[in-house]
Structures are given as structure tokens and as C-alpha cells.
ZAMARGU-4260 file (C-alpha; in steps of 0.2 Angstrom, whole numbers, plus 5000, padded with zeros to 4 digits):
<rodrens>
0) 5000/5000/5000 | 5014/5012/5004 | 5032/5011/4997 | 5047/5023/4997 | 5049/5032/4980
5) 5065/5041/4985 | 5075/5048/5000 | 5085/5064/4999 | 5098/5067/5013 | 5111/5080/5018
10) 5129/5076/5013 | 5137/5066/5027 | 5152/5075/5034 | 5163/5071/5050 | 5154/5085/5058
15) 5137/5087/5050 | 5131/5105/5052 | 5112/5101/5048 | 5102/5096/5063 | 5083/5094/5063
20) 5075/5109/5072 | 5064/5105/5087 | 5049/5107/5083 | 5052/5102/5065 | 5039/5108/5053
25) 5035/5105/5034 | 5022/5111/5022 | 5017/5105/5005 | 5010/5117/4992 | 4997/5113/4978
30) 5011/5116/4965 | 5021/5102/4973 | 5034/5112/4982 | 5039/5106/4999 | 5046/5118/5013
35) 5054/5112/5028 | 5065/5118/5042 | 5082/5113/5049 | 5094/5122/5061 | 5112/5125/5055
40) 5125/5124/5069 | 5138/5138/5068 | 5154/5130/5076 | 5163/5147/5079 | 5149/5157/5088
45) 5140/5141/5095 | 5123/5147/5090 | 5110/5140/5078 | 5104/5148/5061 | 5086/5143/5057
50) 5085/5138/5039 | 5070/5136/5028 | 5072/5124/5013 | 5061/5124/4998 | 5061/5109/4985
55) 5052/5105/4970 | 5047/5086/4971 | 5053/5083/4953 | 5070/5090/4957 | 5072/5086/4976
60) 5091/5088/4975 | 5090/5106/4969 | 5086/5113/4986 | 5084/5132/4989 | 5090/5135/5007
65) 5088/5152/5015 | 5093/5159/5031 | 5076/5163/5038 | 5082/5178/5049 | 5071/5171/5063
70) 5080/5173/5079 | 5071/5158/5088 | 5066/5141/5082 | 5053/5141/5067 | 5036/5134/5074
75) 5024/5135/5059 | 5025/5135/5040 | 5010/5138/5029 | 5008/5139/5010 | 4994/5150/5003
80) 4980/5143/4991 | 4990/5147/4975 | 5006/5139/4981 | 5017/5154/4977 | 5019/5162/4995
85) 5024/5154/5011 | 5022/5160/5029 | 5035/5156/5043 | 5032/5160/5061 | 5044/5157/5076
90) 5045/5156/5095 | 5048/5174/5097 | 5031/5180/5089 | 5039/5185/5072 | 5029/5180/5056
95) 5037/5182/5039 | 5029/5181/5022 | 5040/5174/5008 | 5037/5176/4989 | 5045/5170/4974
100) 5058/5182/4966 | 5054/5184/4947 | 5042/5169/4949 | 5056/5156/4951 | 5054/5141/4962
105) 5072/5141/4968 | 5073/5160/4972 | 5063/5167/4987 | 5063/5183/4997 | 5055/5189/5013
110) 5043/5203/5008 | 5031/5208/5022 | 5028/5201/5040 | 5020/5205/5057 | 5025/5201/5075
115) 5018/5199/5093 | 5034/5203/5102 | 5041/5188/5113 | 5025/5178/5111 | 5028/5161/5103
120) 5016/5157/5088 | 5008/5140/5090 | 4996/5140/5075 | 4996/5149/5059 | 4984/5150/5044
125) 4981/5161/5028 | 4963/5168/5029 | 4951/5159/5018 | 4948/5166/5000 | 4930/5159/4999
130) 4934/5146/4986 | 4929/5128/4991 | 4926/5114/4979 | 4917/5098/4984 | 4924/5082/4977
135) 4911/5068/4975 | 4920/5051/4975 | 4904/5042/4973 | 4900/5051/4956 | 4917/5047/4949
140) 4909/5038/4934 | 4898/5053/4930 | 4901/5061/4913 | 4900/5080/4918 | 4914/5088/4928
145) 4900/5099/4937 | 4893/5083/4945 | 4910/5076/4951 | 4917/5093/4957 | 4905/5106/4963
150) 4908/5124/4970 | 4902/5125/4988 | 4894/5142/4994 | 4908/5148/5006 | 4911/5165/5012
155) 4929/5173/5013 | 4935/5177/5030 | 4935/5195/5025 | 4929/5204/5009 | 4934/5220/5001
160) 4923/5232/4991 | 4914/5222/4978 | 4915/5205/4987 | 4934/5202/4983 | 4942/5192/4997
165) 4955/5201/5007 | 4972/5192/5009 | 4980/5190/5026 | 4984/5178/5039 | 4979/5173/5057
170) 4990/5167/5071 | 4988/5160/5089 | 5001/5163/5102 | 5006/5153/5117 | 4999/5166/5129
175) 4981/5165/5122 | 4982/5180/5110 | 4975/5179/5092 | 4983/5191/5079 | 4977/5195/5062
180) 4987/5203/5048 | 4978/5210/5032 | 4988/5213/5016 | 4981/5230/5009 | 4981/5232/4990
185) 4995/5245/4992 | 5006/5233/5000 | 5004/5238/5018 | 5000/5226/5032 | 4986/5230/5044
190) 4988/5220/5060 | 4978/5219/5076 | 4979/5208/5091 | 4966/5202/5103 | 4964/5190/5118
195) 4954/5174/5114 | 4945/5176/5130 | 4945/5187/5146 | 4954/5174/5156 | 4970/5171/5146
200) 4978/5155/5149 | 4993/5145/5142 | 4990/5138/5124 | 5002/5123/5121 | 4993/5117/5105
205) 4981/5126/5093 | 4973/5125/5076 | 4963/5136/5065 | 4948/5132/5054 | 4935/5141/5044
210) 4916/5141/5043 | 4905/5144/5027 | 4898/5160/5035 | 4915/5168/5035 | 4920/5165/5053
215) 4936/5158/5060 | 4936/5144/5073 | 4951/5142/5084 | 4954/5126/5095 | 4966/5127/5109
220) 4973/5116/5123 | 4985/5119/5137 | 4994/5102/5134 | 4986/5093/5148 | 4973/5080/5145
225) 4964/5084/5161 | 4960/5101/5155 | 4946/5105/5142 | 4950/5108/5123 | 4943/5125/5121
230) 4935/5132/5105 | 4933/5150/5100 | 4924/5159/5086 | 4934/5174/5079 | 4926/5187/5067
235) 4937/5199/5058 | 4932/5216/5051 | 4939/5232/5045 | 4932/5248/5053 | 4939/5265/5049
240) 4954/5258/5041 | 4958/5247/5056 | 4957/5229/5059 | 4944/5223/5072 | 4944/5206/5080
245) 4928/5199/5090 | 4929/5183/5099 | 4916/5172/5106 | 4918/5156/5117 | 4911/5140/5109
250) 4907/5123/5117 | 4922/5114/5124 | 4926/5095/5126 | 4936/5083/5137 | 4945/5069/5129
255) 4936/5052/5131 | 4952/5044/5138 | 4952/5056/5153 | 4934/5052/5158 | 4937/5033/5156
260) 4941/5025/5173 | 4953/5012/5165 | 4963/5026/5156 | 4961/5040/5168 | 4979/5044/5171
265) 4987/5034/5157 | 4989/5048/5144 | 4993/5064/5154 | 4997/5075/5138 | 4988/5081/5123
270) 5002/5080/5109 | 4992/5083/5093 | 4976/5094/5090 | 4970/5096/5072 | 4954/5101/5063
275) 4951/5087/5050 | 4951/5101/5036 | 4954/5119/5036 | 4936/5122/5030 | 4928/5109/5042
280) 4927/5117/5059 | 4915/5104/5065 | 4927/5089/5065 | 4943/5088/5076 | 4957/5075/5079
285) 4965/5074/5096 | 4980/5063/5101 | 4985/5060/5119 | 5001/5052/5124 | 5013/5046/5138
290) 5031/5041/5136 | 5028/5025/5126 | 5010/5025/5119 | 4996/5036/5112 | 4978/5036/5109
295) 4969/5045/5095 | 4951/5052/5095 | 4940/5060/5082 | 4926/5072/5088 | 4912/5080/5079
300) 4901/5095/5083 | 4883/5092/5081 | 4866/5102/5084 | 4855/5092/5096 | 4838/5096/5102
305) 4836/5100/5121 | 4824/5088/5129 | 4809/5098/5136 | 4801/5094/5153 | 4784/5085/5151
310) 4775/5099/5161 | 4780/5112/5148 | 4777/5100/5134 | 4758/5098/5140 | 4757/5117/5141
315) 4764/5121/5124 | 4770/5106/5113 | 4786/5108/5104 | 4785/5106/5086 | 4798/5105/5072
320) 4809/5121/5071 | 4803/5127/5088 | 4813/5114/5098 | 4827/5123/5107 | 4844/5117/5099
325) 4862/5116/5107 | 4879/5113/5099 | 4887/5098/5107 | 4904/5089/5104 | 4901/5070/5101
330) 4915/5057/5099 | 4914/5049/5082 | 4928/5036/5085 | 4944/5032/5095 | 4958/5020/5093
335) 4965/5007/5105 | 4982/5010/5113 | 4995/5014/5099 | 5014/5016/5099 | 5019/5034/5103
340) 5013/5046/5089 | 5027/5057/5082 | 5018/5066/5068 | 5001/5068/5060 | 4997/5072/5042
345) 4979/5077/5036 | 4972/5075/5019 | 4969/5090/5008 | 4956/5083/4996 | 4939/5091/4999
350) 4929/5075/4999 | 4911/5079/5003 | 4909/5068/5019 | 4895/5069/5032 | 4895/5060/5049
355) 4884/5047/5042 | 4896/5043/5027 | 4907/5030/5037 | 4900/5016/5026 | 4903/5021/5008
360) 4902/5011/4993 | 4914/4997/4991 | 4923/5004/4976 | 4926/5021/4985 | 4930/5016/5003
365) 4948/5014/4999 | 4950/5031/4990 | 4966/5039/4996 | 4959/5055/5001 | 4948/5047/5015
370) 4964/5043/5025 | 4975/5053/5037 | 4993/5048/5041 | 5000/5044/5058 | 5019/5042/5061
375) 5025/5033/5076 | 5042/5033/5086 | 5046/5015/5080 | 5047/5022/5062 | 5031/5015/5055
380) 5017/5025/5047 | 4999/5021/5047 | 4985/5027/5036 | 4968/5027/5045 | 4951/5032/5039
385) 4948/5050/5044 | 4932/5048/5053 | 4931/5029/5058 | 4950/5029/5062 | 4951/5011/5055
390) 4967/5005/5048 | 4968/5007/5029 | 4987/5005/5025 | 5004/5003/5034 | 5022/5006/5031
395) 5035/4999/5042 | 5050/5010/5039 | 5062/4997/5032 | 5064/4989/5015 | 5057/4972/5020
400) 5039/4972/5028 | 5039/4963/5044 | 5024/4957/5055 | 5020/4968/5070 | 5026/4955/5082
405) 5044/4954/5074 | 5044/4973/5074 | 5040/4973/5092 | 5054/4961/5097 | 5066/4971/5086
410) 5062/4987/5095 | 5064/4979/5112 | 5082/4973/5107 | 5088/4990/5101 | 5091/5002/5115
415) 5095/5017/5105 | 5081/5029/5098 | 5074/5023/5081 | 5073/5035/5066 | 5056/5041/5064
420) 5046/5055/5055 | 5045/5071/5065 | 5035/5081/5052 | 5024/5074/5038 | 5013/5081/5024
425) 5001/5072/5012 | 5001/5078/4994 | 4986/5087/4988 | 4979/5071/4980 | 4984/5060/4995
430) 4994/5049/4983 | 5011/5054/4991 | 5017/5057/5008 | 5033/5067/5012 | 5041/5064/5029
435) 5056/5073/5037 | 5064/5062/5050 | 5075/5064/5066 | 5091/5066/5055 | 5083/5080/5044
440) 5082/5067/5029 | 5067/5069/5017 | 5057/5053/5012 | 5045/5052/4998 | 5032/5038/5000
445) 5019/5033/4987 | 5002/5029/4993 | 4993/5016/4982 | 4977/5023/4974 | 4968/5007/4981
450) 4976/5009/4998 | 4984/4992/4996 | 4967/4983/4994 | 4965/4972/4979 | 4954/4982/4967
455) 4954/4978/4948 | 4965/4987/4936 | 4950/4997/4930 | 4946/5004/4947 | 4964/5009/4951
460) 4964/5018/4934 | 4947/5026/4937 | 4954/5033/4954 | 4970/5040/4945 | 4959/5047/4931
465) 4947/5055/4943 | 4961/5064/4952 | 4969/5069/4935 | 4952/5077/4931 | 4952/5086/4948
470) 4969/5093/4945 | 4964/5099/4928 | 4949/5108/4935 | 4958/5116/4950 | 4974/5120/4941
475) 4984/5110/4954 | 5000/5101/4949 | 4998/5083/4946 | 5016/5076/4949 | 5010/5065/4963
480) 4998/5056/4952 | 5012/5052/4939 | 5021/5042/4953 | 5008/5028/4951 | 5007/5028/4932
485) 5016/5012/4924 | 5021/5012/4906 | 5007/5000/4902 | 4994/5012/4909 | 4999/5027/4899
490) 4989/5024/4882 | 4974/5020/4892 | 4974/5035/4903 | 4977/5047/4889 | 4963/5040/4879
495) 4951/5040/4894 | 4956/5058/4899 | 4952/5063/4881 | 4935/5055/4881 | 4930/5063/4898
500) 4936/5080/4891 | 4926/5078/4875 | 4910/5075/4885 | 4911/5093/4893 | 4903/5108/4886
505) 4912/5119/4873 | 4915/5133/4885 | 4924/5122/4898 | 4933/5113/4884 | 4940/5130/4879
510) 4946/5134/4897 | 4954/5117/4899 | 4961/5115/4881 | 4979/5119/4885 | 4979/5110/4902
515) 4974/5093/4895 | 4987/5094/4882 | 5001/5097/4895 | 4993/5083/4905 | 4994/5071/4890
520) 5012/5076/4887 | 5018/5072/4905 | 5009/5055/4904 | 5017/5051/4887 | 5034/5054/4895
525) 5032/5039/4906 | 5032/5026/4892 | 5045/5023/4879 | 5032/5019/4866 | 5023/5036/4868
530) 5038/5047/4871 | 5038/5054/4853 | 5021/5061/4856 | 5028/5072/4870 | 5036/5083/4857
535) 5020/5084/4847 | 5010/5089/4862 | 5023/5103/4867 | 5023/5109/4848 | 5003/5110/4849
540) 5004/5120/4865 | 5017/5132/4856 | 5005/5132/4841 | 4990/5137/4851 | 5000/5151/4860
545) 5007/5158/4843 | 4989/5157/4835 | 4981/5167/4850 | 4995/5180/4851 | 4996/5184/4832
550) 4977/5184/4831 | 4976/5196/4846 | 4987/5209/4837 | 4974/5211/4823 | 4962/5226/4825
555) 4946/5230/4817 | 4947/5244/4804 | 4932/5254/4811 | 4927/5257/4829 | 4909/5252/4826
560) 4913/5234/4822 | 4902/5219/4820 | 4902/5206/4834 | 4916/5195/4827 | 4934/5200/4830
565) 4946/5199/4815 | 4954/5183/4822 | 4937/5175/4822 | 4933/5181/4805 | 4949/5174/4799
570) 4945/5157/4806 | 4928/5157/4799 | 4934/5162/4781 | 4948/5150/4781 | 4937/5135/4786
575) 4924/5140/4773 | 4936/5143/4758 | 4945/5127/4754 | 4954/5134/4739 | 4972/5128/4738
580) 4978/5145/4731 | 4984/5156/4746 | 4981/5172/4736 | 4962/5167/4732 | 4959/5164/4751
585) 4968/5181/4755 | 4956/5191/4743 | 4941/5186/4754 | 4949/5195/4770 | 4949/5214/4774
590) 4967/5216/4773 | 4966/5233/4781 | 4963/5224/4798 | 4980/5216/4796 | 4990/5232/4795
595) 5004/5232/4809 | 5019/5243/4812 | 5035/5237/4803 | 5045/5235/4820 | 5031/5224/4827
600) 5031/5213/4811 | 5050/5212/4811 | 5050/5207/4830 | 5039/5193/4827 | 5050/5185/4814
605) 5057/5171/4825 | 5039/5165/4829 | 5034/5166/4810 | 5049/5157/4806 | 5044/5143/4818
610) 5027/5141/4809 | 5035/5140/4792 | 5048/5128/4797 | 5036/5117/4806 | 5024/5116/4791
615) 5038/5111/4780 | 5044/5098/4792 | 5027/5091/4793 | 5024/5090/4774 | 5041/5082/4771
620) 5038/5069/4784 | 5021/5064/4777 | 5028/5050/4766 | 5035/5042/4782 | 5018/5044/4791
625) 5018/5025/4795 | 5031/5028/4809 | 5022/5034/4825 | 5039/5036/4834 | 5043/5051/4823
630) 5039/5067/4831 | 5025/5077/4822 | 5016/5061/4817 | 5000/5065/4827 | 4999/5082/4817
635) 4996/5073/4801 | 4979/5067/4807 | 4975/5083/4817 | 4963/5093/4807 | 4961/5107/4820
640) 4980/5110/4821 | 4982/5109/4802 | 4968/5122/4801 | 4977/5133/4813 | 4993/5132/4803
645) 4983/5136/4787 | 4976/5152/4795 | 4993/5158/4801 | 5001/5155/4783 | 4987/5167/4776
650) 4991/5180/4790 | 5010/5178/4787 | 5007/5180/4768 | 4997/5197/4771 | 5011/5203/4783
655) 5024/5198/4770 | 5016/5211/4758 | 5019/5225/4771 | 5036/5219/4777 | 5045/5206/4766
660) 5059/5203/4779 | 5046/5196/4792 | 5042/5181/4780 | 5050/5164/4785 | 5066/5161/4776
665) 5068/5145/4765 | 5083/5138/4756 | 5076/5134/4739 | 5084/5126/4724 | 5075/5138/4712
670) 5075/5157/4713 | 5058/5158/4705 | 5049/5146/4716 | 5035/5153/4728 | 5039/5142/4743
675) 5024/5149/4753 | 5011/5145/4739 | 5018/5128/4737 | 5017/5124/4756 | 5000/5131/4757
680) 4994/5121/4743 | 5000/5105/4750 | 4995/5109/4768 | 4977/5113/4762 | 4976/5096/4753
685) 4982/5087/4769 | 4970/5097/4779 | 4955/5092/4768 | 4959/5074/4772 | 4956/5076/4790
690) 4946/5092/4793 | 4931/5082/4799 | 4936/5072/4814 | 4924/5058/4810 | 4928/5056/4792
695) 4947/5056/4790 | 4953/5050/4773 | 4970/5044/4768 | 4981/5057/4758 | 4981/5053/4739
700) 4996/5047/4730 | 4999/5063/4721 | 5000/5073/4737 | 5012/5060/4744 | 5022/5061/4728
705) 5023/5080/4729 | 5028/5079/4747 | 5042/5066/4742 | 5049/5080/4730 | 5050/5093/4744
710) 5068/5089/4750 | 5074/5092/4732 | 5065/5109/4731 | 5068/5116/4749 | 5080/5112/4763
715) 5071/5103/4777 | 5075/5111/4793 | 5080/5102/4809 | 5066/5105/4822 | 5073/5109/4839
720) 5062/5098/4850 | 5062/5100/4869 | 5075/5091/4878 | 5070/5076/4889 | 5068/5083/4906
725) 5081/5079/4920 | 5068/5076/4933 | 5066/5061/4945 | 5049/5054/4939 | 5056/5043/4925
730) 5068/5035/4937 | 5055/5029/4949 | 5045/5018/4936 | 5053/5001/4942 | 5048/5004/4960
735) 5066/5004/4966 | 5071/5016/4980 | 5081/5030/4973 | 5094/5038/4985 | 5098/5056/4982
740) 5108/5070/4991 | 5103/5088/4993 | 5113/5099/4982 | 5120/5085/4971 | 5111/5081/4954
745) 5110/5062/4951 | 5117/5053/4936 | 5106/5046/4922 | 5109/5028/4928 | 5093/5018/4926
750) 5085/5031/4915 | 5070/5022/4905 | 5072/5032/4889 | 5079/5020/4876 | 5093/5025/4864
755) 5082/5028/4849 | 5077/5044/4857 | 5095/5051/4859 | 5091/5063/4844 | 5080/5073/4857
760) 5095/5074/4869 | 5107/5088/4864 | 5125/5084/4866 | 5137/5095/4875 | 5144/5109/4864
765) 5129/5109/4852 | 5120/5126/4851 | 5106/5129/4864 | 5090/5138/4860 | 5078/5149/4869
770) 5062/5138/4867 | 5049/5152/4869 | 5058/5166/4860 | 5065/5154/4846 | 5082/5163/4848
775) 5099/5154/4847 | 5109/5156/4863 | 5125/5148/4857 | 5134/5132/4863 | 5139/5140/4880
780) 5125/5154/4884 | 5131/5170/4892 | 5113/5175/4897 | 5105/5169/4913 | 5092/5157/4909
785) 5077/5148/4918 | 5070/5131/4914 | 5053/5123/4917 | 5052/5111/4932 | 5041/5099/4922
790) 5045/5099/4903 | 5063/5106/4903 | 5058/5121/4892 | 5073/5134/4893 | 5071/5153/4891
795) 5081/5168/4895 | 5077/5176/4912 | 5078/5194/4905 | 5070/5200/4889 | 5082/5206/4876
800) 5068/5215/4866 | 5058/5231/4870 | 5045/5229/4856 | 5027/5229/4864 | 5021/5214/4854
805) 5036/5203/4860 | 5033/5209/4878 | 5015/5204/4876 | 5021/5186/4871 | 5034/5185/4885
810) 5021/5191/4898 | 5011/5175/4894 | 5026/5165/4902 | 5031/5176/4916 | 5023/5165/4930
815) 5022/5148/4921 | 5029/5138/4907 | 5017/5134/4892 | 5015/5117/4900 | 5009/5126/4917
820) 5025/5121/4926 | 5035/5133/4937 | 5052/5141/4932 | 5068/5138/4941 | 5084/5148/4939
825) 5098/5138/4929 | 5117/5140/4932 | 5125/5150/4918 | 5135/5135/4912 | 5120/5123/4909
830) 5123/5109/4897
</rodrens>
């Protein structure tokens, strides 16, 4: 059910400087970035530097370590909902907000912060932005995404004018204070601090959750199991440009184990206190421990009717809504005595569960998002159902699984402390678990989509497909799903994903059109039989982007224009007029709408050249169309993409009349040959064969013969495909544990890509290319570059161009790559 995918540790030195901080904390973002803390010993000054480390799960060795500047130990780390900002809080009451520098995943800076001087922070959370999605596992077979994933009415913690959620964070301190910091649009921070209740008392543990009505609920404990767990409602508002906090006491609870005579004094300390989810304030998980063992309880807040005395019932019978109600905590479930719990990780999947959903359908009761993880001091990890606390999966912390009895005997023999997880986080789909152990080492565990229970292959695939759809709809990164995709699943998953996508309405398809292409590309990378299609999918993403950008430059000639934009009219006319002569198609367009400045046209030449080169490459490869391992093969049957190329050729032809130097450059054997007319004629013939998806016909012999002649008429260009990415995912397919070291990139040993694809891997010394600007960088680039964490796309960090049209193109990729991946800074001497 669970196995180790990889471990990443610090370099072993005679005197290792990295030591795990106490308490150690980690956080996992929806973009699959993991942040965790260690302390760095300074031998000379005998003090500790409190470090924050940020890694991308695909390149865990490429760790970004930053001196946090915190003077005391870091107690909390929290990512925001977009996964691009990180909060850190320490034992001196300082809270810092970290943001990406230039949108780079391996470059961070502290921008703003707040503080409660000298008061350690025990709980921290970003304010809720009002976006909540319910995930209906029981409807995973439904055809409509709207049935599987539905928006839940949920109010933000605080709204600005017009209903826009206000950003900020809330923290709880050890002395019982609650502090709220609001980020104003002008960059200033508005902070206010209030006591949770009049009688302030020590808060050893706390957690924060949110209600649908926009309120905040804070749970606190003083650490003793004989004391009640207190709950408070917190309301935040802005009055006269000042932040105002109102608090109210809610019903409290005593842990069941303290009221049970058999266990009354057995578990003196509450060690873990967590709401089951940030937006489920009515369910809480508690763990009480002694030196050797722990017990876990799950509680739920319910509305209950107050019994009315019979005397009053006779005078005025209570009917329906008139019955007085009271909020009361009821225990849902509790475990038996367990080994001592060292860390708890809660699922982030918003599965719609009610208290009565303990017995769900057979095919969904082993769904990964239903479980929470408990780590124990003996090194094992258990996944238990988040409501019933029943065991779902177990990991023993060693390469060979042993029975519990053998594990116990072994534990008794070893006197020294065992290595165990001190902090854990589940990924956003619950298919992976990251743990930081007592040596500061990071372990990445796979969690089976079927939780180790025998489900047929179709059911496991359905779970993976369902979670891929969830990531497609939310925009979350899907790296943790790829951990479970075997080469023999790739074709099936790509086809099923496409089927589900085609069932959606046209508007939703348009929104998700690029994300599904990026998803297919990342899946195809995992199988040697489909790896050539990765190039096609990236080329398609590039084509869509160029088409959108070039069409957006067209402006209507008159202000009082009809409904359709010039770009839409271009598409409509090109699809109607099937003439193979480019000039006859051009005559039907209002050429005045295509007039652009000369500098703009010249600045777009590299993108125009790519369109021309790709069309020529495709047509020249048509005679070899029987070989699916050749990049570009899927375009030969893709009517929509060929239609896009055809439209762009027409636009380029018109622009060439204004500025001939912006046209694509071809090396032809004849001076009199009109290369663009020739290519447009052949492209149109090919497009006519597959313009209707349901009636694709084979190209006739004359077309194939003409394409065979192309290499003798024009020099066929080498297409610069994306390099195969250097990430870890392709090395994890054989389920062998991969051992890594922070700061040291691994070799390509055990890489699954076969030698027939060496053509895609550029040898050292060959010229490099900026994949987005289509500029040559030379064999040893002198410009600083960034690369995509997912597809390996490389582009320059700073723009060499000042033309508005090029800036508009570059602005598209400022935050993310065209595949949706994050950027990371590359060393100058990258190969």
C-alpha cells in the first residue's frame, strides 16, 4: 500500500552542520513544492541559524536554502492557496511572508511580515479566500465535471469592496492571543491583536479552521489531557481603516480517555490537535500520549435538540423548528492503545463527507483522500480512515515488511532511539506522503490509489483518472499522480482523459484546452512507446499560443465593428474557403485589419519562422507517416492543428506584403519558386483529408508524391524539440528506491528512455535555443536562463527585446511555462 519512492539526505560530513530543528515543521503546496526547516550549527559562535528549505518534488536535490532571519526556532510553515507564497512563524512571535523572486521556484525573498513581540506562535493560517470545491467520489463515473466537482457556497474570512476576498493571515500565540494581519492592495500590512477570552491561559497546542459563513474557529489546549479543549469563534472586520477582531467562546470538550476510569491517568498530555480540514470546523482530531504510547480520538460538533420537561410539553407542545437546539461535541471514533505518535498528516482533498458517510460504497471506501497519516516513534506510518480511524494502510519504515510481532521484538532489542518522522505532509491528491525524519532526511512515499486493497485494474485507473480530472479543473500540479502511472497504463489513461474531456461543454473545453494537452504530454513521457508524442503535444501548446498571440494583434478597421473579431473572421473564412491557392483565400479578407507597424512585424519573425519551418517539416515527413515514433506524426491526422497552421500562413502572407523581411526564410533550389504558395497548397490538401474528425481519409498518391519531392525543392529544417527533462519521475518507474543527496544532481543511471530517442537529447557543445523566443543562445550561453520544472523548456530570464508585441508574448510565460510548470533559475554553464 505504501512504498518509498526516494529519499534525499544531507551530505554526510565528519561534523554534520544540519540538525533537525525542534519542533520540525514542513508544508506541501498545491504546486508540489515542499518547505521544511532545519537548524544550522555555527561552530565558531556556538549558535543556531534557522533555515527554511524549499524543494520541487521533481528535482528534490535542487534545494533552495535560505537563512530565515528568525532569531528563535521556526514553529509554523503555511503555503497560501495558490502555492506561490509561504508564511513562517517562530517562537519569538515573528511572522514572515516569503514570495518567489521573478516567479522562480528556487529563488525566494521575505517581503512583508508581522509580530507579537516575545510571544511564541503555536498556530498559523492564511485567511480563507471563499473558494471551496466539493469532490464527489461516489460520482466518479459521471460524465459531467460539474457533477464530480461542485463549488460550495463559502464566504471569505474578509471581503473588500465588491466582494473580493482580502488576503492576510491569522496566528495564535502561546499566551492566548489571536493576531490577524491583512495585506492591503497598496502593499501595507494592517495588524491587530486580541485576547481569545477574558481569562487568558497558556496555549500549548492550537489549530485554525473556517466556517461557510466567513467566521474563523480556533481550537486550543494547554497540553494537559485533564484540561478541556477550548473552541473560540473569531470574526474579523475592517472599521475605519483598522482591523477589528471579535471573539466568542464555543462549546468545549474533554477527551474520552480522561473520563474513562481504565485510562484516567494513562495519557497525561495532549500532543496533537488538528481540525480534519481547514474548512471543516465541526470535526477535530485529538491525540493524547505518555512516554511510550498514544491514543487518537475523532470528535464531531453536532446540533442536538434539548429535551423539554413533560410539564412544559403539555402546556405548549414543541413542534419542528421550535425545539430549542444546542451545539454539542460527540465522539465519532477512537483507537485502541497505539505506539507513541510522532507526527500527523491530514488529507487536503475536499471530499464531501458527512458524519453518516462512514460506510461508503465498496469501490470508493479505499479512496486515498479518505485517510489521514499517523507516524510513530518505531518508524512506522499508518493510514487510517479520517472519521472511523480504521486502519487502511501501513508502512514499516524498512525495505522488507515485517509482521507487527517481529517489529516489536526488534524494538525491544535496540536500546537506541529509532529513526522516525518528526513532520509529515500528504500531497494534495493524497497519493504521496513526504516525511522529514529525526536526521533531517526527506522521504517520499507513494500511497497506492487502492490503499493496498485488491481492486481491479480498471478501478485503480478510474481513481487516477478522477484525480487527474480534479487537477485539471483546479489547476493544481499533478506530479504525485504520475508516481503511480506504469508504462502499460499510459495509452489507456490518455485515451480515457480525452474521452472525459470531450464530454464537457464547449466553454469548459476551451478553458481546459491547454491544460489537457500538458497533462497528456507528462503522461506520454512515462512510456518509451509514447515518448515521441511528448514533442507533438509541446509543439501543439506552442502552436495554440502563437495562434492566440498573432490573432490578438489584429484590430478592426472601424470602431463600430460587428460582433466578430478579425481573428474569428479569419478562422471562419479559412474554414469555409477550401481553395488551395493562398492568394484566392487572402482576397476574401479585409486586409486593412491586418496592418501592423513594421517594427512589430520584424520582432515577430522568429515565431513566424517557427510556423514556416514546422509546416515544411510536417509535409516532408508525410511519406513516412507510418512511423508513430517520429515526432510530428500526430499532426498529420489533426485537422484542428492543420487548420490553425493554414490560418497563420494566410496572415503571414498578408504581413509579407507589408514587410517582406518578416516572412519565413527558406533555402530553395530555384529562385523563381514561391515556397509559401507551394506549402499552402500541400497543407490545404492534407487538411482536407482530416478536417472532419469523424471522416478522416488517407492522403492521395499525388499529394504523397509532391511531398516526396519537397527535399529536392527546399532544405528541410531540423526542428529543435524540447530536451528530455532531467527530473526524477522517469527514474521511479521500476519501483526501486532512489537515494539522492541535497545539492547534488543524480546521474542518468537507470533512465528508462531508450537509445532511439538520443536525437532529442542535445550533446554538450551543440547550440542551445531559447524555446519560447526561438532565439539561438550559442553552445555556451552567456545570458542567465530559467528552465521549466516539468517539461525542461529553457528561456532567458531577462527580455532582450523592447517591442510591445514581443513583451506581450513574453508576459504570457512570466509566471508559468506553456505546460503550466514553474520556472527555476539555471546555472550559467548549463549543458
